[in-house]
DOBABA-213727 format. One record per residue (C-alpha): x, y, z; chain; residue in one letter; residue number from 1. Coordinates in Angstrom, 2 decimals. Layout:
! DOBABA-213727
SITE        c1        c2        c3   chain   resn   resi
SITE         X         Y         Z       A      A    NUM
...
***
This chain:
! DOBABA-213727
SITE        c1        c2        c3   chain   resn   resi
SITE    -43.71    -25.33    -51.03       A      M      1
SITE    -43.48    -25.51    -54.55       A      K      2
SITE    -40.04    -23.10    -54.57       A      C      3
SITE    -38.51    -25.43    -52.35       A      R      4
SITE    -39.28    -28.46    -54.32       A      I      5
SITE    -38.38    -26.16    -57.30       A      G      6
SITE    -34.89    -25.60    -55.56       A      I      7
SITE    -33.76    -29.10    -54.62       A      M      8
SITE    -34.36    -30.39    -57.84       A      C      9
SITE    -32.34    -28.08    -59.52       A      A     10
SITE    -29.48    -28.09    -56.61       A      T     11
SITE    -29.57    -32.20    -57.35       A      M     12
SITE    -29.56    -32.36    -61.04       A      L     13
SITE    -26.45    -30.01    -60.48       A      L     14
SITE    -24.63    -32.01    -57.66       A      A     15
SITE    -25.71    -34.86    -60.49       A      S     16
SITE    -23.32    -33.57    -63.26       A      S     17
SITE    -20.98    -32.49    -61.30       A      F     18
SITE    -20.69    -36.35    -59.48       A      A     19
SITE    -20.18    -37.58    -62.91       A      T     20
SITE    -17.20    -35.31    -64.06       A      G     21
SITE    -19.24    -34.38    -66.76       A      E     22
SITE    -19.35    -31.32    -67.97       A      D     23
SITE    -22.93    -29.24    -69.29       A      P     24
SITE    -21.38    -27.43    -72.30       A      A     25
SITE    -19.46    -30.05    -73.32       A      K     26
SITE    -22.71    -31.77    -74.51       A      T     27
SITE    -22.42    -32.95    -77.86       A      P     28
SITE    -24.84    -31.05    -80.52       A      A     29
SITE    -27.58    -33.48    -82.07       A      P     30
SITE    -27.77    -34.83    -85.34       A      P     31
SITE    -27.62    -32.76    -88.44       A      S     32
SITE    -31.09    -33.63    -90.79       A      K     33
SITE    -28.94    -34.64    -93.50       A      E     34
SITE    -27.12    -37.14    -90.66       A      E     35
SITE    -30.47    -38.88    -89.60       A      L     36
SITE    -32.01    -39.07    -92.64       A      Q     37
SITE    -28.76    -41.01    -93.51       A      K     38
SITE    -28.69    -42.66    -90.66       A      K     39
SITE    -32.29    -43.56    -91.60       A      F     40
SITE    -31.58    -44.88    -95.37       A      H     41
SITE    -28.59    -47.10    -94.08       A      E     42
SITE    -30.77    -48.24    -91.23       A      T     43
SITE    -33.43    -49.69    -93.65       A      L     44
SITE    -32.13    -50.72    -96.87       A      N     45
SITE    -31.76    -54.35    -97.76       A      G     46
SITE    -33.52    -55.60    -94.75       A      V     47
SITE    -36.28    -57.92    -92.99       A      T     48
SITE    -38.02    -56.75    -89.65       A      L     49
SITE    -39.13    -60.24    -88.13       A      T     50
SITE    -41.37    -59.89    -85.16       A      G     51
SITE    -44.97    -59.80    -83.72       A      H     52
SITE    -48.09    -58.06    -84.13       A      F     53
SITE    -51.39    -58.26    -82.18       A      T     54
SITE    -54.68    -57.98    -83.13       A      S     55
SITE    -58.14    -57.43    -82.21       A      G     56
SITE    -57.52    -56.23    -78.07       A      K     57
SITE    -54.14    -56.14    -78.53       A      G     58
SITE    -53.35    -58.95    -75.81       A      D     59
SITE    -50.04    -59.72    -76.41       A      L     60
SITE    -50.23    -63.61    -75.39       A      A     61
SITE    -51.86    -64.04    -78.76       A      S     62
SITE    -49.02    -62.13    -81.12       A      A     63
SITE    -48.36    -63.53    -83.76       A      K     64
SITE    -45.61    -63.80    -85.97       A      E     65
SITE    -44.44    -61.84    -89.01       A      E     66
SITE    -42.20    -60.96    -91.23       A      K     67
SITE    -41.83    -57.49    -93.65       A      Y     68
SITE    -39.40    -57.35    -96.16       A      G     69
SITE    -38.35    -53.39    -97.38       A      I     70
SITE    -35.41    -53.94   -100.55       A      E     71
SITE    -34.90    -50.23   -100.24       A      S     72
SITE    -35.97    -46.75    -98.66       A      V     73
SITE    -35.33    -44.17   -100.53       A      T     74
SITE    -36.08    -40.03    -99.59       A      K     75
SITE    -38.45    -38.02   -102.36       A      L     76
SITE    -36.75    -34.83   -103.72       A      P     77
SITE    -37.70    -31.52   -102.08       A      G     78
SITE    -37.99    -30.76    -98.32       A      D     79
SITE    -41.00    -32.84    -97.43       A      G     80
SITE    -41.64    -36.27    -95.50       A      D     81
SITE    -42.03    -38.13    -98.13       A      Q     82
SITE    -40.54    -41.47    -98.67       A      W     83
SITE    -40.32    -44.13   -100.82       A      L     84
SITE    -40.36    -47.58    -99.64       A      F     85
SITE    -40.04    -51.31   -101.74       A      K     86
SITE    -41.48    -53.57    -99.76       A      V     87
SITE    -42.34    -57.28    -99.91       A      R     88
SITE    -45.63    -58.14    -98.95       A      I     89
SITE    -45.83    -62.43    -98.83       A      Q     90
SITE    -49.44    -62.39    -96.89       A      Y     91
SITE    -52.16    -65.22    -98.24       A      G     92
SITE    -52.30    -65.65   -101.40       A      E     93
SITE    -50.66    -62.04   -102.32       A      H     94
SITE    -46.98    -61.49   -103.08       A      D     95
SITE    -46.11    -58.26   -104.47       A      V     96
SITE    -43.45    -56.33   -103.83       A      T     97
SITE    -44.61    -52.50   -104.01       A      L     98
SITE    -43.60    -49.13   -104.11       A      P     99
SITE    -45.33    -47.36   -101.36       A      L    100
SITE    -44.69    -43.35   -100.35       A      P    101
SITE    -44.79    -43.19    -96.72       A      L    102
SITE    -44.41    -40.09    -94.28       A      R    103
SITE    -41.65    -39.95    -92.22       A      V    104
SITE    -41.54    -37.64    -88.99       A      V    105
SITE    -38.96    -37.31    -86.75       A      W    106
SITE    -39.20    -37.27    -82.21       A      A    107
SITE    -36.16    -35.87    -81.82       A      G    108
SITE    -33.18    -38.16    -83.16       A      D    109
SITE    -35.78    -40.98    -83.41       A      T    110
SITE    -37.83    -41.47    -86.75       A      P    111
SITE    -41.35    -42.94    -87.28       A      V    112
SITE    -42.66    -44.34    -89.93       A      I    113
SITE    -46.45    -42.96    -90.94       A      T    114
SITE    -49.54    -43.97    -91.81       A      L    115
SITE    -53.09    -42.35    -92.29       A      D    116
SITE    -55.52    -43.83    -94.24       A      K    117
SITE    -53.20    -44.83    -96.39       A      F    118
SITE    -54.25    -47.14    -98.83       A      N    119
SITE    -51.93    -50.38    -99.46       A      V    120
SITE    -53.38    -51.77   -102.79       A      P    121
SITE    -54.71    -55.20   -102.82       A      G    122
SITE    -54.29    -54.79    -99.22       A      F    123
SITE    -56.62    -52.39    -97.82       A      G    124
SITE    -56.43    -48.89    -96.09       A      Q    125
SITE    -54.24    -48.56    -93.13       A      F    126
SITE    -53.17    -46.17    -90.01       A      T    127
SITE    -49.59    -47.06    -87.91       A      A    128
SITE    -47.08    -45.31    -86.27       A      R    129
SITE    -43.77    -47.40    -86.54       A      V    130
SITE    -41.18    -46.07    -84.81       A      M    131
SITE    -37.45    -47.41    -85.62       A      I    132
SITE    -35.00    -47.42    -82.95       A      F    133
SITE    -31.48    -49.44    -82.05       A      D    134
SITE    -32.01    -52.33    -84.60       A      G    135
SITE    -36.41    -52.46    -83.46       A      K    136
SITE    -38.88    -51.57    -84.57       A      Y    137
SITE    -42.62    -50.70    -82.10       A      S    138
SITE    -45.78    -49.06    -83.22       A      G    139
SITE    -49.69    -49.72    -83.06       A      M    140
SITE    -51.34    -50.15    -86.45       A      W    141
SITE    -55.62    -50.07    -87.41       A      D    142
SITE    -57.39    -51.68    -90.51       A      G    143
SITE    -60.52    -50.26    -89.56       A      G    144
SITE    -62.36    -52.87    -88.38       A      N    145
SITE    -59.57    -54.39    -86.50       A      H    146
SITE    -55.54    -53.16    -85.20       A      G    147
SITE    -53.13    -53.82    -82.48       A      G    148
SITE    -49.48    -53.36    -81.62       A      M    149
SITE    -46.62    -54.65    -84.13       A      L    150
SITE    -42.22    -55.08    -82.61       A      F    151
SITE    -39.41    -57.13    -83.31       A      G    152
SITE    -36.05    -56.58    -85.16       A      K    153
SITE    -34.10    -55.62    -88.16       A      I    154
SITE    -31.65    -57.33    -89.42       A      T    155
SITE    -29.28    -56.29    -93.03       A      K    156
SITE    -30.32    -58.88    -95.87       A      D    157
SITE    -28.20    -60.88    -98.01       A      E    158
SITE    -30.81    -60.26   -100.48       A      K    159
SITE    -31.99    -56.79   -100.38       A      G    160
SITE    -35.41    -57.42    -98.52       A      G    161
SITE    -36.70    -60.55   -101.55       A      K    162
SITE    -36.87    -62.93    -99.06       A      E    163
SITE    -39.07    -61.60    -96.64       A      A    164
SITE    -42.92    -62.71    -95.54       A      K    165
SITE    -45.34    -61.67    -93.74       A      K    166
SITE    -47.56    -64.37    -91.67       A      S    167
SITE    -50.58    -64.31    -90.14       A      Q    168
***
C-alpha cells in the first residue's frame, strides 16, 4: 500500500513537470550568501516597519499599531550572523536611537532577525523571531511577562528611518 502511494506521488510530480513544460534540470541556482546579504541590506536600510502587534493572549482583534524606524543595517565583520541595526525607538516617554547588534539567520532565502534574551537599553529583555519577506515582516516576540505576534509592511523612508516611531 505504502509503495503504491509513493509511486503515485512520484508519477504525479513527474507528470506535473511535463505538464508545465519546465525542465527540472534548468532550475535556477539558489542565490549565494553574498547575494542574500546584499538584498537584506538593501531591504532594511532606511526603512520604516509599519504594522500591528499583539500583547498577552495574541488575540488579533486586540492588535495595536506599531512603527519601527531602521536607519541602517550593516553586516558585522567575520563569517558570523551578527548585523548592526541602527534603530529609532519612540515609546512612551522614550525617544532614542540605538545601535543594536542582532543575529540574522536564514531559512533558505528568507532572513529571520533573532533575539534570545537580548537586553534593549531602557526597554528590557526580549526574545523574538522576525521574518522578512517580500516587503513585509512577521514574527513572534516575548518580553518576559508579556509577548505576542507582530506583522506589517516595510517602506523606504526619505529620511532613512528617522521619522518612524513605535506606539502602543
